[in-house]
N, C-alpha and C positions, 0 to 999 in steps of 0.2 A: 746813633753815631756810627755804628758799623755799616749801616745801609748807606750813609753819606760817603764813607770811605770807599766802599765798594763802587759806588756810582762814580766817584772821582777817578778811581783806577780804570774803570771801564771806559770812560770818556777819553782818558789819556791813551789807552790802547787803540781805540777807534781813530783817534787823531793821527797816531803813528802809521796805522795801516793806510789811511787815506793819503797821507803824505807820500808813502812809498809807492802806492798805486799810481799816483799822479806824476811820478818822476818822468822826465823826458828821456826816452830811449833813442832819440834821433842820433844817428851816427854810429849806432851799434847794430840795430836790427832793421830789416827791410819792412816798410810799411805794409799793412795787410791789403791795401788796395792796389799793390803792384807798383807804386811810385817810389822813386828813390828817396831815402831819408834826406832831409834838407842839408845836413852837414856832410854827407858822404859824397865824394866825387865818384861819378860813375863813368863808364865807357860805353858809348854807342858805336856800333859798326855800321858803315855805309858802303854798299857795293854799287859799282857801275861798270860798264864796258869801257875799254880803253879807246879814247878819242881825245886828241890833244886839246881841242877847243872845249869839249864837254868837261874834261878834267880841270881846265883852268877856271871855268865858271863855277864848278862845284867847290873847288879849293878856296876860292875867294869868299863864297858864302859861308862855308864851314868856319873859316877864320873869324868872320863877323859873329857867327853864332856862338863860338867858344868864348869870344871876348865878352859877349853879353851874358853868357851862362857859364861862369867859371867853374861850377861844380860838375859840368858835363864835358868830357873829352870825346871827340869824334875821331874814330879810326877809319880812314878812308882807304878802301881796297879796290883795285881795278883789275879787270881781266880782259885779255884778248877776246874779241867778240864771240867766236865759236866756243871758246873755253867758258865764257860767261854763260852761254846758253846751257852748256853741259853741267856747269856748276849749279845753276838754278834747278835743273831737272833732277840732280842727285841730292843736293843739300836740303831742298825744301821738304821732300818726304821724310828725310832723316831728322829734320828740325835743327840743322846746324847752320842755317843761313844767317845773314846779317840782320840787324834790327830794322834798318831802313834800306830799301833797295830802289835804285833807279831802274824802272821797268818800262818797257814799251807798252803803251796803253792797250793795244790789241791783244796782248797776252794776258791781261789782268784777269779776265773772267775765268779763264781755264785754271789759273791758280786759286782763284777765289772759290771755285766749285769744289776744290779739294780741301777746303777749310784751312788753307795755308796762309791766308792774309787776314789782317785785322780790319774790322769795320771802323770807318771814321765815325767817332761818336757824334751824335746829333748836337750835343752841347758844345762841340767845337765848330761844327759846320754841317748844316743840312744840305740835302741835294738841291732844294730850292734856293738856298743861299749861294751854293756853288754855281748854279745856272746864271745868277746875276753877275758873277765874277768872270766865268770862263765861257769860251765858245762851246757850243753844243757838240760839235763833231769831236774835238779832243776829249771833252768831259765824258761823253757817253762810253768811251772805252773803259772807264773806271767804275761804271754804274752797271751792276750785275744783279738781276732779280730784284730790282727796286732797292738795292743797297749800294752805298758808296764805299769803295775800297781804296781810294787814293785820289790824288789831284794831279792834273797835267801841267807840264811846263811848255810843251811844244804843240803848235798846230802843224801836224806833219803834212807838208805839201810837197809831194814828189812829182807833181804834174803842173804844167802851166808856166814854168819858168826854166831858164837855162843860163849857164855860164857862157859868156862871150869874150872873145879875144879881139880887142879893137885893132891891134897891130895887123892881124890877118885880114880884117875887113879892109883896112887901108891898103895893104899890099896887093889886094885883088880888085881894088877899085869898087868895093861894095859900100853903099851908103851906111854911115855910122853917125849917131845911133840908128839902129834898124828902123825902117819905116814899113814894117810888114802890115799889110791890110788883110791878109788871110793866110791860111797855112801854105797854100801853093806859092805865095810870094816868099815865104821863109825857105821853102825847098829850093826855089830858084837861086836865092843867095847862097845857100849851102852848097849847091852844085858848083858855083863859081869858085868856092874856096876849097874844094876837094882836089887833092893832088895825087898824081901817079908817077911812078918810075917804071915805065913800060906798062905791064899789066898789074903791077903791085901798087896798092894804095899806100901812100906814105903819110897822107894827112886826110882825116875824115872831116867832111863839111859839117855833119851833124851826127854825133854819136849818142844814140838812144838805147843801145843794146846792153841793158843790165837787167838783173833779176827784178829790181823794183821798177825800172824805167819801162820795160816791156809790159809788165803786168798793169801798172797804173795807166799807161797810155792806152792799152787795150780796153780797160774798164771805162776810161773817160770817153773814148771814141764811141763806145756803145751808148753811154748816157747822153752824149751830145746829139745822137740821132733819135732820142726819145725812147730808147730801149732799156733793158735791164739785164743784168747777168744772173739774177736769181730766177728760179722757177716760181710758179704761182703760189706754192706753199711757203715761200720765203725762207726755206731751209736748203733745198736742193738748188743746183745750178741749171741754167739753160743757155748753152752756147750754140745751139742749133737754131739760130735766128739770122735774118738778113742783116741786122745791126752788127752782130758778132762777126759775120762773114765780111762785111764791108770794113770793119775795124781792122781785122787781121790782114786783109788784102792791102790796106793802106800801109801798114807796117812792112809788109813784104815788098811792096812796090818801091818804097824808099831805098831799100837795099838792092833789089834786083834791077829795077827799071831806072830809077833816078841815080843809083850808085853814089849816094852821099855817105855811105859807110860800108865797109866790108865786114860782115858779121863773123867771118872766120878769124880775122885779125883783131877786131875790136869787139870784146864781149866781157863778161864778168871774170873770166879766167885769164884773159889776155888783153892788155891795154884797157883796163877798167877806166870808165869815163873820167873819174876824178884825176887819176894818175896821168892818163893820156892828154887831158886838157892842159894840166899845169906843166906837162913836158913839151907843150907847143904842138902836139900832134892832132889836135882837134880844134876847129874854129868855134863850134857851138856844142856845148856839152849839156845834155838833158839829165839834170840831177836836181835834188832839193837844194835850197839855199844854204843848208847846213854845210855843204861842201865848200862854200865860199869862206866860212869861218876857218876851216882847216887850211884853206889856201892862203889866207892872210897870215897865218902863223908859219906855215911851212915854206911859203914862197912870197916873202914880204916885198920883194923888188918887182914882182910881176904886176903889170897893169891889166886888170880884167874888170868885168862888170857882170851883173845878174839882171836879166830882162825877162819880161813877159813874152810868151809866144802865143800866137793866135790859136783859137780852137781848131781841132781837126775837122769838125763838121759844123756848119751853121755859124751863128754869131755869139752864142752864149758858152762861155768856157766852163761848162759843168764838169765836175770831177768827183771822184771818191777819195776819201782821206782816211788814213789810219789816225788813231787818236794821238799818237806821238809819245815821246818820253815824258815821264813824270815820276812821282815818288809814291811808294807804298810802304806799309809797315807789316812786318812779319807777325803772324799770330803767336809765335813763340818768344817774342821779346819779353825780357824780364821787366822792362820799364816802358810800357805802352804810352803813358802820358808824356814822357820825355821824347820818345820816338816820334809821336805825332807832333810834338812841339817843333822838332827839327824838320819834319816833312812839310809842315805848313809854313814854317819860316822860309823854306827854300822855294815854295811854289806860290803861296797866296799873298805874300807881302810884295808890294809893287817894286820897291827898290831892289829887292833880291831877285825877283823875276827878271827885272831889267838887266841886272848884272849877268844872269845866266844866259838870257837870250842874246845879249850883246856879245858875249864871249863866243857863243856857239853859232851866231848868225842864223838862228832859227826863228821861225815865225812864232810870236807869243800865243799861248793859249789864253792868257789873261787879256780880257777885252780892253782894259784901260790903257794898255801899252800901245794898242793899235789906234784907239780913239784919240789919244794924244801922243803921237809917235815921235815927237821932236828929239827926245833924249835917245831913243833907240836908233833912229836914223842917223844921229850924229856919230854913232859907233859903227853902224852897219847900213849905209845909205842904200845899198842894193836891195834891201828888204822891201823897199817901197813898191817895187814891181809886183810883189805878191799880194799887197793889201787889196787891190781891185778884185782879186780872185776869190777871196774868202767868202763872200756872200753866195757864191755859186757851188760851194762844196757841200758834200753830205758824208756822214759817217759811212765807212766802207761796209759795215754790217758784220754779222757773225759768219765768218768763213769756215767755221768748225775748227780748222787748223790753218791759220793764216800762212805760216811759213811753209808748210807742206804744199799748200795750194800754189803759192807764189814760186817757190824755188825748186820744187820737185815735179810740178805739173805744168804750170803756165810757162815759166821761163824755158825749160828744155824743149817743149813742143813748139813754142813760138820761134825759138832759135833755130830749130830744125827746118821750119817753114822759111825763115829768112835765108838760111844757107842752101835752100833748094833740096833738102833731103826728103821732105814730104810736101804734099800739096796743102793748100789752105784748108780744104775740106777734110783731109786726113788729120791734120793737126787739131782742128776743131772737134772731130769725132773722139780723138784720144783724150783731149782735155775734158770734154763733157763726161765721158765714161769714168775717167780716173777721179775727177773732182767729186762726182756724185758717189763714187765708191767710198771716198773719205767720209762723206756725210753718213752714209749707211753703216759704216763701221763703228760709228760712235753712238 
């Protein structure tokens, strides 16, 4: 009888312990796998640079995401571009960055190498699956050492297209839409629309003098001649080539011989192409289609278009492309599952990608938006001019430090050549020496 009593008591104790152990702690403790408890409302931080069109696109998608995920609040913070770069460089080593970051694809591998970015889990998307969805050039900026660290939203195309002002074409008796058969015919039209007050240029026919514009035009002109800007080892650079010399000479001739832009008055620091175009001081503005998105917001009453320009050399508009803007997740996020959910919601879902590309007037990284472009073109019809270019693009490659190469080496030395401060050969020698020093220093 006592044994039965003890047995009954023991079973009762076990039942209580099991019941206590099985109680749901959701809403009080964080799950062991790093996901948010189901009943707890969490906050994810998202960072991006300040750009009116980009911010409008992000805000619209964030609103949809929070409506569909009421337990997740997204705090969206933006920074002026230079401050954004500085903030990334200081916050990521300290581990104080946002959970999700809108990052330029060409920067991604440098941050991934430092262990500061989260890997996209294969159970969410493999690289092979991503290749089916996204164009290779933008995707490969997020693929480092055979690992995927994010997803692109933009096919960054800074070459092959330009803003055009129809009123200036009409005022100067220039055919519109443009009927350019080669690059020389475009230069001829630009010359007709260039204006002077005495010796002072008051309107540039073709403004291409920017940090991105000069660098991408230089690279494209090399590629279009069948050359390469990389040395044989694929790491160092080689600008001591006939193709590089021809490319730089073309850029110099447009300023000095054709006089379709004054590189002293029009450059990155003075009369930047986007500002000068929408101020009516430029007839043809060489810049990515993203500038049109800003123009639609900031200059809603101005009539303008975005058109394809001919190749600099030959008939194939070959070009090098950055991978463009997209979303990555911090390695320090407390909620990786929710952070990736937000990142993929913004990049890989067609409706949301359409919303972002439509607002920003950027070329989609998502193939389906280009293959069936009707909805996108209804919002941004001038993007159509870029679609013919996409098959001719290639990923720009590992430049070691893209921004240093572009803005501290290529741009200033090419600008010096355009302004007549140095010769073409002197500029190429300086570029070659300094760019390879960057490679060797790493």
